[in-house]
LOKOLGU-583909 format. One record per residue (C-alpha): residue in one letter; x, y, z; residue number from 1. Coordinates in steps of 0.25 Angstrom, whole numbers. Each point is the difference from the previous one (the first is absolute). Layout:
// residues N
["A"; [X; Y; Z]; NUM];
...
// end
This chain:
// residues 275
["M"; [-859; -130; -76]; 1];
["N"; [-2; 17; -4]; 2];
["R"; [-8; 1; -12]; 3];
["V"; [4; 5; -14]; 4];
["W"; [-9; 10; -6]; 5];
["L"; [-1; 7; -13]; 6];
["V"; [-3; 14; -1]; 7];
["T"; [-4; 8; -11]; 8];
["G"; [0; 15; 1]; 9];
["G"; [8; -2; 11]; 10];
["N"; [8; 13; 1]; 11];
["S"; [-12; 10; 5]; 12];
["G"; [-15; 0; 8]; 13];
["F"; [-6; -14; 2]; 14];
["G"; [12; -8; -6]; 15];
["R"; [11; 6; 7]; 16];
["A"; [-9; 0; 13]; 17];
["I"; [-2; -14; -1]; 18];
["T"; [15; -3; -3]; 19];
["E"; [5; 6; 12]; 20];
["A"; [-11; -6; 7]; 21];
["A"; [6; -13; -4]; 22];
["V"; [13; 3; 3]; 23];
["T"; [-3; 2; 15]; 24];
["A"; [-7; -13; 0]; 25];
["G"; [12; -5; -4]; 26];
["D"; [-3; -4; -14]; 27];
["V"; [8; 1; -13]; 28];
["V"; [-7; 8; -12]; 29];
["V"; [3; 1; -13]; 30];
["A"; [-5; 15; -3]; 31];
["T"; [-2; 3; -14]; 32];
["A"; [-2; 15; -7]; 33];
["R"; [2; 5; -14]; 34];
["R"; [12; 10; 7]; 35];
["T"; [7; -10; 9]; 36];
["T"; [8; 13; 4]; 37];
["T"; [-11; 2; 9]; 38];
["L"; [2; -11; 6]; 39];
["D"; [14; 3; 6]; 40];
["D"; [-2; 5; 13]; 41];
["L"; [-9; -11; 4]; 42];
["V"; [11; -10; -6]; 43];
["A"; [12; 8; 6]; 44];
["A"; [-6; -2; 14]; 45];
["H"; [-6; -14; -1]; 46];
["P"; [10; -9; -8]; 47];
["D"; [-1; -10; 3]; 48];
["Q"; [-16; 0; 0]; 49];
["V"; [-5; 11; -13]; 50];
["E"; [4; -4; -14]; 51];
["A"; [-4; 11; -11]; 52];
["A"; [-4; -7; -13]; 53];
["Y"; [-5; 8; -13]; 54];
["L"; [-14; -5; -5]; 55];
["D"; [-10; 5; -8]; 56];
["V"; [-11; -7; 4]; 57];
["T"; [-7; 2; -15]; 58];
["D"; [12; -7; -5]; 59];
["T"; [-4; -14; 0]; 60];
["G"; [13; -6; -2]; 61];
["G"; [8; 8; 10]; 62];
["V"; [-12; -6; 9]; 63];
["E"; [5; -14; -1]; 64];
["A"; [14; 3; -1]; 65];
["T"; [0; 7; 14]; 66];
["V"; [-9; -11; 6]; 67];
["R"; [10; -11; -7]; 68];
["D"; [11; 10; 6]; 69];
["V"; [-4; 1; 16]; 70];
["V"; [-4; -13; 0]; 71];
["R"; [12; -7; -5]; 72];
["R"; [8; 9; 10]; 73];
["H"; [-9; -1; 12]; 74];
["G"; [-6; -14; -3]; 75];
["R"; [-15; 7; 1]; 76];
["I"; [-7; 11; 1]; 77];
["D"; [-10; 0; 10]; 78];
["V"; [-8; 13; 0]; 79];
["L"; [-4; 6; -13]; 80];
["V"; [-4; 15; 1]; 81];
["N"; [-7; 7; -11]; 82];
["N"; [4; 12; 1]; 83];
["A"; [3; 8; -11]; 84];
["G"; [-10; 11; -5]; 85];
["R"; [-4; 13; -3]; 86];
["T"; [-14; 10; -1]; 87];
["H"; [-6; 7; -10]; 88];
["V"; [-12; 9; 0]; 89];
["G"; [-10; 2; -11]; 90];
["A"; [-15; -3; -5]; 91];
["A"; [-3; -11; -6]; 92];
["E"; [-3; 7; -14]; 93];
["E"; [13; 7; 2]; 94];
["T"; [10; -10; 4]; 95];
["T"; [5; -5; -13]; 96];
["D"; [4; -17; -5]; 97];
["E"; [15; 3; 0]; 98];
["E"; [-2; 5; 16]; 99];
["L"; [-11; -12; 4]; 100];
["R"; [8; -10; -6]; 101];
["S"; [15; 6; 6]; 102];
["L"; [-7; -1; 14]; 103];
["F"; [-7; -13; -2]; 104];
["D"; [15; -5; -3]; 105];
["V"; [7; 4; 13]; 106];
["H"; [-14; -3; 10]; 107];
["V"; [-4; -13; -7]; 108];
["F"; [9; -7; -9]; 109];
["G"; [11; 3; 7]; 110];
["P"; [-4; -6; 11]; 111];
["A"; [-6; -13; -8]; 112];
["A"; [14; 0; -5]; 113];
["L"; [6; -1; 15]; 114];
["V"; [-10; -10; 3]; 115];
["R"; [3; -9; -10]; 116];
["A"; [15; 0; 1]; 117];
["V"; [0; -1; 16]; 118];
["L"; [-10; -13; 2]; 119];
["P"; [7; -10; -5]; 120];
["Y"; [11; 2; 10]; 121];
["M"; [-13; 1; 11]; 122];
["R"; [-8; -11; -3]; 123];
["E"; [14; -10; 0]; 124];
["R"; [0; 6; 13]; 125];
["R"; [-14; 0; 3]; 126];
["S"; [1; 15; 9]; 127];
["G"; [2; 14; -5]; 128];
["A"; [-9; 12; -1]; 129];
["I"; [-4; 11; -9]; 130];
["V"; [-1; 13; 4]; 131];
["Q"; [-8; 10; -10]; 132];
["M"; [1; 13; 1]; 133];
["S"; [-14; 5; -3]; 134];
["S"; [-7; 10; 6]; 135];
["M"; [-16; 7; 4]; 136];
["G"; [0; 3; -15]; 137];
["G"; [-1; -15; -1]; 138];
["Q"; [-14; -2; 6]; 139];
["L"; [-4; 14; -3]; 140];
["S"; [1; 12; -10]; 141];
["F"; [-4; 13; -3]; 142];
["A"; [2; 11; -9]; 143];
["G"; [13; 1; -7]; 144];
["F"; [5; -14; 4]; 145];
["S"; [-6; -10; -10]; 146];
["A"; [14; -3; -7]; 147];
["Y"; [6; -2; 13]; 148];
["S"; [-11; -7; 8]; 149];
["A"; [-3; -9; -13]; 150];
["T"; [15; -5; 2]; 151];
["K"; [-4; -3; 15]; 152];
["F"; [-12; -5; -1]; 153];
["A"; [7; -9; -12]; 154];
["L"; [12; -4; 11]; 155];
["E"; [-12; -4; 11]; 156];
["G"; [-7; -8; -9]; 157];
["M"; [13; -10; -4]; 158];
["S"; [4; -1; 16]; 159];
["E"; [-14; -3; 5]; 160];
["A"; [2; -13; -10]; 161];
["L"; [14; -1; 2]; 162];
["A"; [-3; -1; 15]; 163];
["D"; [-9; -11; -3]; 164];
["E"; [9; -8; -8]; 165];
["V"; [13; 1; 7]; 166];
["G"; [-5; 0; 15]; 167];
["P"; [-1; -15; 0]; 168];
["L"; [14; -1; -5]; 169];
["G"; [5; 7; 13]; 170];
["I"; [1; 16; -7]; 171];
["K"; [-6; 12; 5]; 172];
["V"; [-4; 10; -7]; 173];
["L"; [-2; 14; 7]; 174];
["I"; [-8; 13; -8]; 175];
["V"; [4; 10; 7]; 176];
["E"; [-8; 14; -2]; 177];
["P"; [5; 14; 4]; 178];
["G"; [-7; 11; 1]; 179];
["A"; [8; 14; 0]; 180];
["F"; [14; -4; 6]; 181];
["R"; [12; 9; 0]; 182];
["T"; [6; -6; -13]; 183];
["A"; [5; 7; -13]; 184];
["L"; [-13; -7; -6]; 185];
["F"; [-3; 15; -3]; 186];
["G"; [13; 6; -5]; 187];
["D"; [0; -2; -12]; 188];
["P"; [-13; -4; -4]; 189];
["G"; [-5; -3; -15]; 190];
["S"; [-13; 8; -5]; 191];
["S"; [-9; 2; -12]; 192];
["E"; [0; 11; -10]; 193];
["P"; [-12; 6; 8]; 194];
["I"; [-15; 2; -7]; 195];
["A"; [-7; 12; 6]; 196];
["D"; [-14; -7; 2]; 197];
["Y"; [8; -8; 11]; 198];
["A"; [4; 11; 7]; 199];
["A"; [-10; -1; 11]; 200];
["T"; [1; -14; 2]; 201];
["V"; [17; -4; -2]; 202];
["G"; [4; 13; 3]; 203];
["P"; [1; 0; 15]; 204];
["T"; [4; -16; -2]; 205];
["R"; [11; 9; -5]; 206];
["E"; [3; 10; 8]; 207];
["M"; [1; -9; 11]; 208];
["V"; [11; -9; -7]; 209];
["R"; [6; 13; -3]; 210];
["T"; [-2; 5; 13]; 211];
["G"; [2; -12; 9]; 212];
["D"; [15; -4; -1]; 213];
["G"; [7; 0; 13]; 214];
["T"; [-14; 2; 7]; 215];
["Q"; [-7; -14; 2]; 216];
["P"; [-1; -5; 12]; 217];
["G"; [5; -15; -1]; 218];
["D"; [14; -5; 6]; 219];
["P"; [6; -10; -10]; 220];
["A"; [9; -5; 12]; 221];
["R"; [-13; -3; 8]; 222];
["A"; [-7; -7; -11]; 223];
["A"; [12; -9; -5]; 224];
["A"; [2; -4; 15]; 225];
["L"; [-16; -4; -1]; 226];
["I"; [3; -9; -14]; 227];
["L"; [11; -7; 7]; 228];
["A"; [-9; -3; 12]; 229];
["A"; [-13; -4; -9]; 230];
["L"; [11; -9; -8]; 231];
["D"; [5; -6; 15]; 232];
["E"; [-15; -4; 4]; 233];
["E"; [-3; -14; -2]; 234];
["K"; [-14; 4; -9]; 235];
["T"; [6; 12; -8]; 236];
["P"; [-12; 9; -4]; 237];
["L"; [-2; 2; -16]; 238];
["R"; [-3; 15; 1]; 239];
["L"; [7; 8; 10]; 240];
["P"; [-6; 16; -2]; 241];
["L"; [9; 9; 6]; 242];
["G"; [-4; 15; 7]; 243];
["D"; [-12; 5; 3]; 244];
["D"; [-3; 7; -13]; 245];
["A"; [2; -15; -7]; 246];
["V"; [-9; -9; 10]; 247];
["D"; [-11; 12; 2]; 248];
["A"; [-2; 0; -16]; 249];
["I"; [2; -15; -1]; 250];
["L"; [-9; 0; 10]; 251];
["G"; [-11; 9; -6]; 252];
["H"; [3; -6; -13]; 253];
["L"; [-5; -14; 3]; 254];
["D"; [-13; 6; 8]; 255];
["G"; [-3; 8; -12]; 256];
["V"; [3; -13; -9]; 257];
["R"; [-10; -6; 9]; 258];
["A"; [-11; 9; 1]; 259];
["D"; [1; -2; -18]; 260];
["V"; [-1; -15; 2]; 261];
["T"; [-12; 0; 10]; 262];
["T"; [-8; 11; -4]; 263];
["W"; [0; -9; -15]; 264];
["E"; [2; -13; 5]; 265];
["S"; [-14; -5; -2]; 266];
["R"; [-2; 3; -14]; 267];
["A"; [15; -2; -3]; 268];
["R"; [-3; -14; 6]; 269];
["D"; [-12; -2; -9]; 270];
["T"; [7; 0; -13]; 271];
["R"; [1; -15; -3]; 272];
["F"; [-8; -6; -10]; 273];
["A"; [-15; -2; 2]; 274];
["D"; [-2; -16; 0]; 275];
// end
């Protein structure tokens, strides 16, 4: 039986690439976007396999209604892909409360609502998969990405616990951690009002985002193919870094964490009560 996918942000970048890969595999995709006309070409090319649906992932009521509608029409949701997102550049001090909360709404509370909405149906069938589109910024961070990485760290922490909870019920969780891929992420980045003292640290990050769009080395189509391959494995990995930059950065970061822990290990262990 072909799978039924629900993909948020299905109109561009990874969302579109995953939609196209699923269609090639013979599956059905309900691709959501806030501007459904951006999906017209996919729907026209694959009218029996692709449906466009309006969804703002920050609208909890809309999330629940969309999931109910997909299940009503297709009988199930086999794969949920929480892909909708955007980037943001700013030092921690520069980032306003409004900017931070807005980013958490899109990257954490929206995916959480979708997970809660699909799980009753997946639990009933004892099958399904949840793909959380994170980032290498979900494992590490650097100047200018404090808000963005905060949301991705939160998503990954939630997803790691989720995997423990739903794995025994036959449901897979896959956290995808791309590096720089040629998507629209850098096309219209949010940016906080700069503070001059952070020009030396956050400035290069702003410049990288400003000039990097269209030159990223990663191919979303090849990433999507690997995501489908990982889901098809009997033992799907919990985390899947994508791209040389993500793999190298994450491995280097883990080496740094290990070095810090081992350097302070004896004193860290010696913090229990003396008795």
